[in-house]
C-alpha positions in Angstrom: 11.0 109.7 34.3 9.6 107.3 31.7 8.5 108.3 28.2 4.4 107.4 28.3 4.6 106.9 25.0 7.2 104.4 24.6 5.4 102.8 27.7 2.1 102.2 25.8 3.8 100.5 23.1 3.0 97.2 21.8 5.0 94.7 23.3 6.1 90.9 23.4 7.2 88.8 26.2 9.4 86.0 25.5 10.4 84.6 29.0 11.0 81.2 28.7 10.6 80.9 24.8 13.1 78.6 22.9 15.1 79.9 20.5 12.9 78.8 17.5 9.4 79.9 19.3 11.0 82.9 20.0 11.9 83.6 16.3 8.5 82.6 15.2 6.7 84.8 17.9 8.6 87.9 17.1 7.9 87.4 13.1 4.3 87.0 14.0 4.6 90.2 15.9 5.8 92.3 13.4 3.4 91.4 10.7 0.7 91.4 13.1 1.2 94.8 14.0 2.0 95.4 10.3 -1.4 94.3 9.1 -3.5 95.2 11.5 -1.8 98.8 12.0 -1.8 98.9 15.9 -1.9 101.6 17.9 -3.4 103.4 20.5 -6.1 101.5 22.5 -9.5 99.3 21.0 -12.2 98.6 22.6 -10.6 95.8 24.7 -11.5 92.9 22.2 -8.9 90.9 22.8 -8.8 91.3 27.0 -12.3 89.7 26.7 -11.3 87.0 24.6 -8.1 86.7 27.1 -10.0 86.8 30.0 -13.0 84.6 28.9 -10.4 81.8 28.0 -9.0 82.3 31.6 -12.2 82.0 32.8 -12.9 78.6 31.5 -9.4 76.9 32.6 -9.4 74.9 36.0 -5.5 75.8 36.4 -6.3 79.4 36.4 -6.8 80.7 39.9 -7.4 84.1 39.3 -6.4 86.8 37.2 -6.9 90.5 36.7 -6.2 93.8 34.9 -3.0 95.3 35.7 -3.6 98.3 37.7 -1.0 100.7 36.3 -1.4 98.8 32.4 -4.8 97.8 31.4 -3.1 96.4 28.2 -1.5 93.9 30.8 -3.5 90.5 32.6 -1.4 89.1 35.8 -2.7 85.3 35.6 -2.3 83.3 38.6 -1.7 79.7 37.8 -2.1 76.4 40.2 1.1 74.4 39.0 0.5 71.6 41.8 0.2 68.1 40.1 
């Protein structure tokens, strides 16, 4: 059985990043979490902001909050040229 505590910790997905971008993103992630003292669930301010951006992008065909993790947004992009 998976530890629910570990499942809800802040995370950073680096798939598709190059070495330098991954380094910067990792350092920023650590700094931001230390400064903001991120813990627990907030009021959905970040999610609302992300969804607002997604709703305005023509490349986004649809998006939704993951059913099992409301901190995760699934985004579908149109990649046809």
